[in-house]
Structure formats: C-alpha cells, structure tokens
C-alpha positions in Angstrom: 105.5 -94.3 49.6 105.7 -95.0 53.3 106.0 -92.2 55.8 107.5 -92.1 59.3 105.7 -90.6 62.2 107.7 -88.2 64.4 106.8 -86.7 67.8 107.4 -83.2 66.5 108.3 -81.2 63.4 110.6 -78.2 64.0 110.5 -75.1 61.9 113.6 -73.1 62.8 114.5 -69.6 61.5 118.2 -69.6 61.1 121.1 -68.7 58.8 123.4 -70.8 56.6 126.5 -69.0 55.6 124.7 -65.8 56.6 121.8 -66.6 54.3 118.4 -66.6 56.1 116.4 -69.8 55.8 113.7 -71.8 57.5 115.1 -75.2 58.5 112.4 -77.9 58.8 113.2 -81.2 60.4 111.9 -84.0 62.6 112.8 -83.2 66.2 114.1 -86.8 66.7 116.5 -86.3 63.7 117.9 -82.9 64.5 121.5 -84.0 64.2 121.1 -86.9 61.8 122.7 -86.9 58.4 119.7 -86.9 56.1 118.8 -86.5 52.5 118.0 -82.9 52.1 115.6 -80.8 49.9 116.2 -77.1 49.3 112.9 -75.6 48.4 112.5 -72.1 46.9 109.4 -69.8 47.2 107.8 -67.6 44.6 107.9 -64.0 43.6 106.8 -61.7 46.5 105.6 -64.6 48.6 106.9 -65.5 52.0 109.5 -68.2 52.7 106.9 -70.0 54.8 104.6 -70.4 51.8 106.6 -73.6 51.1 105.8 -75.2 54.4 102.9 -77.3 53.1 105.3 -79.4 51.0 107.9 -79.2 53.8 105.9 -81.1 56.3 105.2 -83.9 53.8 108.9 -84.0 52.9 109.9 -84.3 56.6 107.4 -87.1 57.1 109.0 -88.8 54.1 112.4 -88.7 55.8 113.9 -85.5 54.5 115.5 -82.5 56.0 114.1 -79.4 54.3 115.7 -75.9 53.8 113.6 -73.0 52.7 115.8 -70.1 51.6 114.6 -66.5 51.7 115.1 -65.1 48.2 117.1 -61.9 47.6 115.0 -58.7 48.3 112.3 -60.8 50.1 111.6 -61.0 53.8 114.5 -60.1 56.0 116.6 -59.5 52.8 114.4 -56.7 51.6 116.0 -53.2 51.6 112.8 -51.3 51.3 112.3 -52.1 47.6 108.6 -52.5 46.7 108.8 -55.4 44.4 105.3 -54.9 43.2 106.5 -51.7 41.7 109.9 -53.0 40.5 109.4 -56.2 38.5 112.7 -55.6 36.8 114.4 -57.3 39.8 112.8 -60.6 39.0 115.6 -62.2 37.1 118.3 -60.8 39.3 116.6 -62.5 42.2 116.5 -65.8 40.4 120.2 -65.4 39.6 121.1 -64.7 43.2 119.3 -67.9 44.3 121.1 -70.0 41.7 124.5 -68.6 42.7 123.8 -68.9 46.4 122.8 -72.6 46.3 126.4 -74.0 46.7 126.8 -71.9 49.9 123.8 -73.5 51.4 124.9 -77.0 50.6 128.4 -76.4 51.8 127.1 -75.1 55.2 124.7 -78.1 55.6 127.4 -80.7 54.8 129.9 -78.9 57.1 127.4 -79.3 60.0 127.2 -83.0 59.3 123.4 -82.9 58.9 123.1 -83.4 55.2 124.1 -86.4 53.1 126.0 -84.8 50.1 125.1 -87.7 47.9 121.3 -87.2 48.4 120.5 -83.6 47.8 117.4 -82.4 45.9 116.0 -79.1 44.8 112.4 -77.9 44.5 110.5 -74.7 43.9 107.3 -73.0 43.1 106.7 -70.3 40.4 109.9 -68.2 40.6 111.2 -70.9 42.8 110.4 -73.5 40.1 112.4 -71.4 37.6 115.2 -71.4 40.2 115.1 -75.1 40.7 115.4 -75.8 36.9 118.4 -73.3 36.9 120.1 -75.2 39.7 119.6 -78.5 38.0 121.3 -76.9 35.0 124.4 -75.6 36.9 124.8 -78.1 39.8 125.6 -81.6 38.5 125.8 -83.1 42.0 122.1 -82.4 42.8 120.4 -85.8 42.5 116.8 -84.8 41.6 114.7 -81.7 41.0 111.1 -80.5 41.1 109.8 -77.4 39.2 106.2 -76.5 40.1 104.5 -73.9 37.9 107.9 -72.7 36.7 109.8 -72.6 33.4 112.9 -74.3 32.1 113.2 -71.6 29.4 114.1 -68.4 31.3 115.6 -66.6 28.3 112.4 -67.0 26.2 110.3 -66.0 29.2 112.4 -62.9 29.8 112.2 -61.9 26.1 108.5 -62.3 26.1 108.2 -60.1 29.3 110.2 -57.4 27.6 108.1 -57.6 24.5 105.0 -56.9 26.6 106.4 -53.6 28.0 104.8 -50.5 26.5 106.9 -49.2 23.6 107.7 -45.9 25.4 109.1 -47.7 28.4 110.8 -50.4 26.3 112.7 -47.7 24.5 114.3 -46.6 27.8 115.8 -50.0 28.4 119.5 -50.0 27.2 120.1 -52.8 24.7 123.4 -53.5 26.4 121.5 -54.2 29.7 119.1 -56.5 28.0 121.8 -58.4 26.2 123.7 -58.8 29.5 120.6 -60.1 31.2 119.9 -62.6 28.5 123.5 -63.8 28.5 123.4 -64.3 32.3 120.1 -66.2 32.1 121.5 -68.4 29.3 124.0 -69.8 31.8 121.2 -71.6 33.7 118.7 -72.0 30.9 117.9 -75.7 30.9 116.5 -75.6 27.4 119.9 -74.3 26.2 121.7 -77.0 28.2 119.4 -80.0 28.3 122.3 -82.4 28.4 123.0 -81.0 31.9 120.2 -83.2 33.3 122.3 -86.2 32.3 119.5 -88.6 33.1 118.9 -87.2 36.6 115.3 -87.3 37.8 113.3 -84.1 37.1 109.6 -83.4 37.7 107.6 -80.6 36.1 104.1 -79.5 36.8 102.2 -76.6 35.1 98.7 -75.5 34.4 97.8 -75.1 30.7 95.9 -71.8 31.3 98.6 -70.2 33.6 98.9 -66.5 32.7 101.8 -65.7 35.1 104.2 -68.4 33.9 102.8 -69.6 30.6 102.6 -73.3 30.0 104.1 -72.9 26.6 107.7 -72.9 27.9 107.6 -76.3 29.6 105.4 -77.6 26.7 108.1 -76.5 24.2 110.9 -78.0 26.4 109.0 -81.3 26.6 108.4 -81.4 22.8 112.0 -80.7 22.0 113.8 -82.9 24.5 111.6 -85.4 26.2 112.9 -88.3 24.0 116.5 -87.5 24.6 118.7 -89.6 26.8 119.4 -86.7 29.2 115.7 -86.6 30.0 115.1 -90.3 30.4 114.0 -89.7 34.0 112.1 -86.5 33.5 108.3 -86.5 34.3 105.9 -83.9 32.9 102.6 -83.3 34.6 100.0 -80.7 33.7 96.5 -79.6 34.6 94.2 -78.9 31.6 92.8 -75.4 32.1 94.9 -75.1 35.3 96.0 -71.6 36.4 99.0 -70.5 38.5 98.3 -72.9 41.4 99.7 -76.1 42.7 97.0 -78.6 43.6 97.5 -80.7 46.8 97.7 -83.9 44.8 100.7 -82.4 42.8 102.5 -81.6 46.1 101.9 -85.2 47.0 103.2 -86.4 43.6 106.3 -84.3 43.9 107.1 -85.6 47.4 106.6 -89.2 46.2 108.9 -88.5 43.3 111.7 -87.1 45.5 111.2 -90.0 47.9 111.5 -92.6 45.2 114.7 -91.1 43.8 116.5 -90.0 47.0 115.3 -92.2 49.8 115.2 -95.7 48.2 
C-alpha cells in the first residue's frame, strides 16, 4: 500500500446532523470528495481513542469520521456507565440506527464519495461495525476489531452471568425485546447480508471482555459460503482485549485495497 504525504492532518470536532463527531482529514483535501471510513470507539472509551488508526487512514487517502456513541462524551447525561452496563446494547443500537444520518450529511456536503464508504470499529465499535454491515448494503467494506458478529449470543451469555437474584428482577419481556432488536443486526443470523462484500475480523483468543468464541463460531459456520468470499479472519493466539499496531496496519491496508484501488 502506498501512502500520500500531506502538509497537515486536521482533527475537527463538529456535528453531522446534530450528532457529535471528530472529523479527520488532510488539510489539502478539506473539500475533496473522498472515500470515507466511519470508525466507532469502544465502551466507556473516548472518541479520540480511534485516532491512531485515523491518521493512517488519512495518509492512505481517506476521510475519517469518529462518531461519539450515545451516553458517551458530550452525549452523556450524567449516567455512570461503569455502574450501568445494561445500557451497552442500547448504545450499540443507537449507533447502528444513526449511521445513515452520518452518511447522508457527508454526501450532502459533497465531501464523501457515496460509492466508497467503509465502516470500522473497536470492541463495542467492532460489534457496531458488524451490525452496520448487516443492515447497510451500500457500505462497501467493514472492519471489526476485537468485536463480535454474534450480538444475540453475546447478550444471552452476559445475562446468564448475572447473579440469580438480580437476574430474577429482569422482566422476561424486556429480555425478549432486547434479543429481538439485536437479531435485526446480528450478522450470524443474516450472513447473506455480506453478499460478498469485504469484511475483516481480528480477535485475541484469550479475550475475556469480548470472547473469541463468537467470531470463531461465525467463521466455522459461514467462512466457506459465497457471502463471505471476501471476509478475512485474523487472530492472536493468547491475545487479550487489545489491538496490536500491526493489526491496525493490516486493517488500513485492507480498506485501502478494497476502497481506494
């Protein structure tokens, strides 16, 4: 992959359709219609946590948008997310639902090529990226880093780990509704939605936060199907909940190969 050298990289805090984002771009291409990557951060992390990959993406010729997830950063309403993990799946759902608004605003400004849009994310953001690939057929390529393409299975496992006394307080109707909502963007339930579009997964096999078993199961079940003909699975044996620099590089190269060439 070749990279371009720009005189400056701009990181601008702004809003798209009233949604707060960091907009990362080369100063010399501020108004140029570019292939664009929308990159989602993880649970309780800052939007700026995705800047490491963003700089590499900009140097590879992309415009990059880093959305601030619901109840994070400037969107937080005082909720202490460390004390309220029950909001996790609602936050993912918000991000998946808000994605078209971001794209529409970018295209309307004339700075994004609607034919070359990709999605990327880390941890919770990786789950979001897989969900967006499930629901948005016009997205050309996706990257899920230490995420899961099986949100329903992940959510059910999380509930099963709740102490019985607390679990008994959760209304079954609420759980059913949550699982039904997650099923709408569960890639393992709709693998045909990839339709041969490029998708990149990376996970560590010893990850305790987003267990590797979900992406391993997805790979075992569907890797040989036509819908996943351009899906790449990478893993780190013994790796934990961390993205090595070389995997950021591999993800950027993957997106460059499929969106820039």
